[in-house]
Structures are given as C-alpha cells and as structure tokens.
C-alpha angles and dihedrals in degrees: 000000000000118000121215118254104265092206092054090048091051092048091052092049092045093050092046091051094049095047093049092063101035124106121214098280090039091053091052089050090050091050091051090051091049091047091053091049092048093049093047091049091049090052092048091048089054091054092049093043091238095147097171090057090046090053092049092050093046089052090051093047094050091046090053091050091050089050092050091049093047090054095058116116105211094185096053097029099046114171093002091059090050091050092049091048090055091046093051094044091048093049091047090052092050091049094049091047091048090050088067092061141041102244112116093196098088091052091049091048093054090045092053093046092054093040088058091048092047090050092051091048092050091050092048092047092050092051 
C-alpha cells in the first residue's frame, strides 16, 4: 500500500488555508510567493537531476503565471495590466524554454525577479 507524500499533503492544506483568508492583493502576493518557490524548486531539481520534481514545479509555475494573467483587469488596469501581461508571458516562456534543458539559471532568474516584485508589493502594501 502506497502512502501519500506527507509534504505534498501539508503544502496543499497550507495553500488552501492561506488562499481562503486572502483578499485580492493578498492573493496576488501569495501567488508571487508560490511562483518564487516553484521556480527555486525547479532550479534545485535541475541541479539534483530530479526531473520528475522539475516537471511538477514547472507545471505549477506556469499554472500560477496563467492564473495571474487571467486575473488582470485591462479596463481598470490600463497600461499596467498590459505591462504585467507581457511580464507574465515572458516569464512563462523562459520557464517553458528552461524546462527543455538542465540549466537551473533561468529558473533562478525568474524566481529572483518575482521575489523582488513580491518584496516591493509587500513594502507598498504595508505603507
């Protein structure tokens, strides 16, 4: 009998709990945090040659980027929404391209880019 992965179960429960209480900006912040974690894990999996884990994390990262893009309000957001759409599409393209190889650097670059953005958002929201 195979037992479920306890770490995966915990992550699902943790994510469900955090999304249930998040408002719109908080949910975006959570998605950025999860995107950074997925990209870092994909890069680490590359280094350790754990290609199944890399694939899982790439799938999660691209799904998060699609969710972020789907949540854009182009009428209210105007040029900012268009800029974010280009940012998300570009990051998604880099992640998909990196998934074809074994270099962790593109995953780390996307992770750092979104970590910086998430940090700036958190600072602005706290002000």
